[in-house]
C-alpha positions as CSV (number, residue, x, y, z in Angstrom):
1,M,106.0,86.0,100.6
2,K,109.1,88.4,100.7
3,K,110.5,90.7,97.8
4,A,114.6,90.7,97.7
5,L,115.1,94.4,97.3
6,K,118.9,94.7,95.4
7,N,121.5,98.0,95.5
8,L,119.9,100.2,97.7
9,Q,120.4,104.2,96.2
10,N,120.6,107.1,98.1
11,L,118.5,109.6,97.1
12,K,119.9,112.8,98.2
13,K,123.5,111.8,97.0
14,L,122.4,110.9,93.5
15,F,120.5,114.5,93.3
16,E,123.4,116.7,94.7
17,E,126.2,114.1,92.3
18,H,123.7,116.5,89.5
19,G,123.4,119.9,90.7
20,T,120.2,119.8,92.1
21,A,121.1,121.2,95.6
22,G,119.1,124.5,96.5
23,L,115.8,122.8,94.0
24,D,113.0,122.2,95.6
25,F,111.7,118.3,95.0
26,V,108.3,118.0,93.1
27,D,107.9,115.0,91.6
28,M,109.2,111.3,90.4
29,S,107.4,109.2,88.0
30,I,108.2,106.0,86.1
31,G,108.2,106.1,82.5
32,Y,106.7,104.3,79.4
33,D,110.3,104.4,78.3
34,G,111.5,102.5,81.8
35,K,113.5,105.0,82.9
36,V,112.8,107.1,86.0
37,Y,112.3,110.9,86.1
38,F,112.6,113.0,88.8
39,L,111.4,117.3,89.1
40,F,112.6,120.0,90.7
41,S,111.6,123.4,90.9
42,S,113.4,126.4,91.7
43,G,110.5,127.5,94.1
44,I,107.4,125.8,94.9
45,P,104.6,128.9,95.4
46,A,103.1,129.6,99.2
47,R,99.9,127.6,99.4
48,I,97.2,130.7,99.2
49,D,95.8,131.6,102.9
50,G,97.5,128.3,103.7
51,M,95.5,126.2,102.7
52,F,94.8,126.1,98.1
53,V,97.1,125.2,96.0
54,N,99.0,127.8,93.7
55,T,98.5,127.0,90.3
56,V,100.8,130.3,89.6
57,A,104.6,129.8,89.8
58,N,106.9,131.4,87.6
59,A,110.1,129.1,88.6
60,A,112.5,127.3,86.1
61,Y,112.1,123.5,86.3
62,T,114.8,120.9,86.1
63,A,114.3,117.1,85.5
64,L,116.6,114.2,85.9
65,A,116.1,111.5,84.0
66,V,117.3,107.8,85.8
67,T,117.8,104.7,83.0
68,P,118.3,101.9,86.2
69,S,118.7,98.3,85.8
70,W,115.3,96.6,87.3
71,Q,116.5,93.6,87.4
72,S,120.1,94.5,89.5
73,G,118.8,98.0,91.0
74,V,121.8,99.2,89.6
75,V,121.7,102.9,88.2
76,E,123.2,102.8,84.7
77,K,122.5,106.5,83.8
78,V,121.7,109.5,84.9
79,E,120.3,112.5,82.3
80,R,119.7,116.0,83.3
81,F,117.5,118.5,81.6
82,D,117.0,122.0,81.9
83,L,113.4,122.9,81.1
84,G,113.4,126.7,81.8
85,K,111.3,129.2,83.3
86,H,106.8,128.6,83.3
87,S,104.3,130.3,84.8
88,M,102.1,127.3,85.7
89,N,102.9,125.1,89.1
90,F,103.5,121.8,87.8
91,H,103.6,118.5,90.1
92,F,104.2,115.9,87.0
93,I,106.7,115.3,84.5
94,L,105.9,112.2,82.0
95,P,108.1,111.5,78.8
96,V,105.9,111.4,76.1
97,P,106.6,109.0,73.1
98,D,107.1,111.6,70.2
99,G,110.1,113.0,72.5
100,S,108.6,115.7,74.3
101,F,107.9,116.2,78.5
102,L,104.6,116.3,80.1
103,L,104.6,118.9,83.1
104,L,101.3,119.1,83.9
105,G,99.8,120.9,87.2
106,S,97.4,119.2,89.6
107,R,95.5,122.3,90.4
108,C,93.7,124.7,87.4
109,L,91.5,127.7,87.5
110,Y,88.6,128.3,85.9
111,S,87.0,132.0,85.4
112,R,84.1,133.2,83.5
113,K,86.4,135.9,81.7
114,N,89.5,133.9,80.3
115,G,88.5,130.6,80.4
116,P,90.5,127.5,81.9
117,E,94.2,127.6,82.5
118,K,96.1,125.2,80.6
119,N,97.6,123.1,82.9
120,A,98.9,120.8,80.6
121,V,102.1,121.6,79.3
122,F,104.1,119.6,76.2
123,T,108.3,120.6,75.8
124,D,110.4,119.5,74.2
125,R,114.2,118.3,75.8
126,E,115.1,122.3,76.5
127,G,112.1,123.5,77.9
128,N,110.5,125.1,74.6
129,V,106.6,124.8,74.9
130,L,105.4,122.9,71.6
131,R,101.6,123.3,72.9
132,A,99.9,123.7,76.3
133,L,96.6,122.2,76.7
134,T,93.8,121.8,79.5
135,F,93.4,118.8,81.2
136,G,91.1,120.5,84.3
137,D,91.4,120.8,88.2
138,G,92.1,118.0,90.9
139,I,94.5,115.9,89.1
140,G,95.7,113.0,91.1
141,D,98.1,111.3,89.3
142,C,98.9,110.6,85.5
143,I,100.1,108.1,83.2
144,V,101.4,108.3,79.4
145,R,101.2,104.4,77.7
146,N,103.7,103.7,75.1
147,D,101.1,104.6,72.4
148,G,101.1,108.0,73.5
149,V,97.4,108.0,75.4
150,I,97.7,109.8,78.6
151,I,95.5,108.9,81.5
152,T,94.2,111.2,84.0
153,S,92.6,110.5,87.4
154,Y,91.0,112.8,89.5
155,F,90.6,113.4,93.3
156,D,87.2,114.7,95.2
157,E,87.7,118.2,94.2
158,G,88.4,117.5,90.6
159,V,85.5,115.4,90.5
160,L,83.0,117.5,92.4
161,G,84.5,121.0,91.1
162,N,86.3,124.2,92.6
163,Y,89.2,126.5,91.4
164,G,85.8,127.8,89.3
165,W,84.8,124.7,88.0
166,E,80.8,124.2,87.7
167,A,81.2,121.5,85.0
168,P,84.7,120.1,85.7
169,I,86.9,118.3,83.3
170,G,87.3,115.5,86.1
171,S,83.7,114.8,87.1
172,C,84.5,111.2,85.5
173,G,87.4,110.9,88.4
174,V,89.3,109.1,85.5
175,C,89.9,110.3,81.5
176,A,91.9,109.1,78.5
177,W,93.2,111.8,76.1
178,T,95.9,112.0,72.7
179,A,98.6,113.6,73.1
180,D,97.0,116.1,71.0
181,G,94.3,117.2,73.6
182,K,91.7,114.9,72.4
183,T,89.3,112.4,74.8
184,I,89.2,109.0,73.6
185,W,87.2,107.9,77.2
186,R,86.2,108.7,80.3
187,S,84.6,106.3,83.4
188,E,81.3,106.4,83.7
189,R,81.4,104.7,87.2
190,D,80.1,106.8,89.8
191,I,83.3,108.5,91.5
192,T,83.6,110.1,93.9
193,D,88.0,110.2,94.7
194,C,89.9,107.8,92.2
195,Y,92.6,106.8,95.2
196,A,94.9,104.8,92.4
197,I,95.3,103.7,88.9
198,N,97.7,101.6,86.7
199,I,98.4,100.1,83.4
200,D,99.4,95.8,83.1
201,E,101.9,94.9,80.5
202,D,98.8,94.8,77.9
203,G,98.5,98.7,78.0
204,N,94.9,98.2,80.0
205,L,94.0,100.7,82.5
206,W,93.2,99.1,86.2
207,Y,91.9,101.8,88.5
208,Y,90.5,102.2,92.0
209,Y,87.9,104.7,93.7
210,Y,86.0,105.9,95.9
211,T,83.4,105.0,97.4
212,D,82.8,101.6,96.2
213,F,86.5,100.6,96.5
214,Q,86.6,98.6,93.3
215,L,89.0,97.6,90.7
216,I,88.3,97.8,87.7
217,R,90.7,97.1,84.9
218,T,89.1,98.2,81.2
219,D,90.3,98.4,77.5
220,F,88.4,101.4,77.2
221,R,85.8,99.2,75.4
222,T,84.5,96.7,77.9
223,E,85.1,97.0,81.7
224,T,86.0,94.0,84.4
225,A,85.3,94.9,88.2
226,Y,87.0,93.1,91.4
227,D,86.4,93.3,94.7
228,P,90.1,93.9,96.8
229,G,88.7,93.2,99.9
230,V,90.3,96.5,100.8
231,E,89.1,100.1,101.5
232,G,91.2,103.3,101.4
233,A,94.1,101.7,99.6
234,S,96.6,103.9,97.5
235,R,98.8,102.1,96.0
236,F,99.1,99.2,93.8
237,A,101.1,97.0,91.0
238,V,99.5,94.5,88.8
239,V,101.8,91.6,87.4
240,G,101.8,90.5,83.9
241,N,98.4,90.7,82.1
242,G,96.6,90.7,85.5
243,S,97.2,87.6,87.6
244,F,98.9,89.0,90.2
245,L,98.3,92.1,92.3
246,I,100.3,93.9,94.4
247,M,98.4,96.3,97.4
248,D,98.6,98.3,100.8
249,G,96.7,97.7,103.3
250,G,94.5,101.2,103.3
251,Y,93.3,103.4,106.0
252,D,93.8,101.0,108.9
253,D,97.0,99.5,107.8
254,S,98.7,101.0,104.6
255,D,102.4,100.7,105.9
256,S,101.4,97.2,105.1
257,F,101.3,95.3,101.4
258,Y,99.8,92.5,100.3
259,V,100.2,90.2,97.5
260,S,97.0,88.3,95.5
261,R,96.3,86.4,92.5
262,I,93.4,87.2,89.8
263,S,92.0,84.1,88.4
264,G,88.3,83.4,87.4
265,G,87.6,87.2,87.8
266,Q,88.3,86.9,91.7
267,I,91.0,88.1,93.7
268,R,91.8,85.0,96.1
269,D,95.1,83.7,98.0
270,T,95.9,87.0,99.4
271,Q,99.0,87.3,101.7
272,P,101.2,89.8,103.6
273,L,104.3,91.0,101.2
274,E,107.5,91.9,103.2
275,F,110.2,93.8,101.9
276,V,113.8,92.6,102.4
277,D,117.4,93.5,101.4
278,E,119.7,91.6,100.0
279,N,121.0,90.5,103.9
280,G,117.2,89.3,103.9
281,T,117.0,92.4,107.1
282,S,113.0,93.9,106.4
283,V,113.3,97.1,104.4
284,P,111.5,100.0,106.8
285,V,109.3,101.2,103.6
286,A,108.0,104.6,103.6
287,S,106.5,104.9,100.3
288,V,106.2,102.5,97.5
289,L,105.2,104.4,93.2
290,C,104.2,102.0,91.0
291,R,103.8,101.5,87.0
292,G,102.8,98.5,85.6
293,A,105.4,95.6,87.6
294,K,107.9,98.3,87.9
295,A,107.9,100.1,91.3
296,L,110.4,102.5,93.6
297,V,110.7,101.2,96.6
298,L,111.2,104.3,98.9
299,T,113.0,103.9,102.6
300,R,112.5,106.1,105.7
301,D,115.9,107.8,105.5
302,G,115.8,108.4,102.2
303,G,116.7,105.3,100.2
304,V,115.4,104.3,96.9
305,F,114.9,100.8,95.6
306,F,114.5,100.5,92.1
307,A,112.1,96.9,91.9
308,D,110.6,94.4,89.1
309,F,107.4,92.4,90.5
310,S,107.2,90.6,87.3
311,K,108.7,87.5,88.5
312,M,105.8,86.3,91.1
313,D,105.3,82.6,91.8
């Protein structure tokens, strides 16, 4: 199967046109509102001993909010937000339905003297801090739903404990929060590392984890487990309320993508998925970031397509 991508955008040009030259690129995400958010820092701190991610940055942060047409791939609007200086080393930016931004640090120290760092900082559009919470260490990914529920997933260090954590928040592998920091759900699966998360159009959470390599769908009350037949995938999209799955090929085939049908509790009819441009030429894909059926398809030469997978046959 082929997926035609439209209107390749040059990321470097887009960034330069909005004054981010000289800033360090940190993160990109697709918000609940369908906008794409890019986060920049005035300086990413060096790793401690060349290995460990520093939790303190004392850097100024800037965000760009890009409104694309998900049908045509055209950029319709770009907004810039100067969020000021913050002590935490942030790795994620996501919009929250109350109008705030969530700036989230992946790493979070716990000390017996001072307790845990507050690595989840909510700001207004000028960067003023509204509240600061602790979402734990080792955060691999984060989603904010359109009802304000926040979902965090954790990689192995956040699950097993590091950075001073003896009882890590991320021991469950995947966790759901209210916007004021109350835990509303924790996975009960035996997760060592949550490799990928996504949501469908009904807001159900889907997560894929090591070591079982199962794909789980949950509404936080019940769960359904699927076997995608892939070990080590890191990206997936779910189409509709779970009719189709798009997933990379895992450890030995991470540059390839496949599309499958989901029916009768099984993932079936898997076939290769090729990305092509408007002329039908194969696109050299470097990475894909998915939220629901929307995706950023990044090319190896610094371009990006804004793609919508919701129309699958």
